[in-house]
N, C-alpha and C positions, 0 to 999 in steps of 0.2 A: 630413100633407101636406108635401111638400118644395117650396119655392118659391125663386125667385131674385128679389132686389130689386136693380135696377140703374138708374143714370142714365147715358145715353150721348148723344154728339153724333150728328149726321147721318152722319158717317163712322165711327161706332162707338167713338170715343175715350171712355175711362173715367177716364184719369189721365195726369198729366204730372209727372215728377220726384217721384213718391210722393204727389201731392196731387190734389185735384179741380181741374180747370181752370175752374171756375165757382163762383159763389155764388148758390144758389137756396134762400132760406128756405122756400118752400112745399114744395120737394122734401124738405128735412130734416124738416119737420113730418110729411109723408106717411110718410117712412121710420120715424120714431118711432111713429106711429100703427099702422103695419103690424106692426112687430116687437116692440113693447112686450108683455111677458108671454110671449114665445116664446123660441126658441133661435136664436142667430145663429152661422153657421159662416163663418169667414174664414181666409185665409192669414195667415202671420206678418207679412209686410210690411204688409198692410192693418191688422192689429191695431196694429202699431207706429206706423202713420201717424195713428192716432186722437189727437186732442188729449188731453193728460194728464187734463184734467177729465172726459173721456168714455171713459177706458180703465180698466177694461172698460166696455162700454156698459151704462148702468144699466137696471135692471128687465128684464134679459134674461140668459139663460144664454149665456155666451160660450165658443164652442169654436174653438180656433185650430189650424190645420194647420202642422206643421213637420217637416222631415226630421231635425232634430236631436233625438235621444232625450233629451238633457239640458235641452231648452228648457222653462222653467217660467214662463209668462206670469202676472204678478200679477193675481189676481182672475178668472182664466179657466182653462179646462182645455185641455191640449195633446193633440193626436192626430197620429199619424204618417201617416194616410191619410184621404181623404175618406170612404171606405166606413166606417171605424171611427167617425168623427165622426157620420155620418148614422145609423149603428146605435145610437149613444148618445142620439139625440133621442127624447124621450118624447112630444112633441106637435109642434105646428107648428114647422117648421124653415125658417129663412130663410138662404140662401146670399147673402153680401153682398160677395164679391170676394176677391181681385183676379182678373186676367185668366185665370190658369191654373186657379184654383178655379172660376170661371164655366165655362170650357171643359169641365172634368171633370164638373161638376154638371149641365150642360145636358141630357145624355141621361137623367138620373135624375129630373129635376124635373117636376112636374105643372102648375105655374103660374109665370108670369113677370110681375112687376110692374115696368114700365119707365117711366122718365121720359125721353121722347124730346125732345132739344134740337135746335131747328131751325137749327143752324149747323155748319159743318165746322170743326174745331179741330185744332191740332197736339197730338200726344200721344205717349206711349210705351207705353201700355197700352190694349188694345182689347177690346170685348165681341165674342164670336163671332157670325157671321151665324146667324140662325135659319132653318130650313127652313120656308117658308110652307105646305108640304103637311102639316107636323106640328103646326102651331100655328094657333089661331083667336083673333082679337082679340074678347074678350067685353065689354070696356069701352074706349071711346075718348073720353077726357075732352076738355073744351073747351081751346082753346089759351090759354095764360096767358103773361104777359110779366113778367119780373123782371130788374133789372140789365141791361136792353137785350137780353135773350135770350128768344126765344119757345120754348115747350115745351108738352108735353101729357103727361098721365098716361094710360098704357094698361095694360090687363091682358090677358094671353094665357093660354089654357089649351091643354094638349096635346090635339090632335085624336084622336078614337078611331081605333084601327087599322082599316084597311079590310079 
C-alpha cells in the first residue's frame, strides 16, 4: 500500500522556511505510530530538514529523492525518481513530503493520513488540493487542541473508479 502522511493548515500550508510552522506533539506521535516499521519516502530537502537526532528516521527504511546522482544521504537510500523509490518499497510505503513529492505521489497513493489544522497560516510549501470525487473520508477524528491550535486526524481512501 502507498499512503501519504501529511499535516496541513486550512489553507494547505505544510511548511515555511524548511520547517513546520506549528508544534503538535499528538501529530508527531501519530506520525511515528503510522510509519514505524514501514518505509518512508521523502524529498531531499525534507530529509535534510529533519533534526540530526532523527535523521534518518529511526525504525523505518528511509528513501530520499534527489536529482543529484552523487547524493548519498547518511543512513538512507537515494533514488532519482519517485517511481524508482516506490518500486523499491517491499511493504507499506509512506510518502512524507515535501510539496513536490506529495504532488507527484498523490495520483499513485491509495490512502491519505491527514492532520488538518484549523487555522490559515503563512507558508511557502503547500499540499495539493484533493479531488473530492476521488477520495472518501473513512475516519474523521475528534477535534483536538494543542499549543492553541485546533486540529483533527482524518483518513481518506481513494474512491473506487466509477
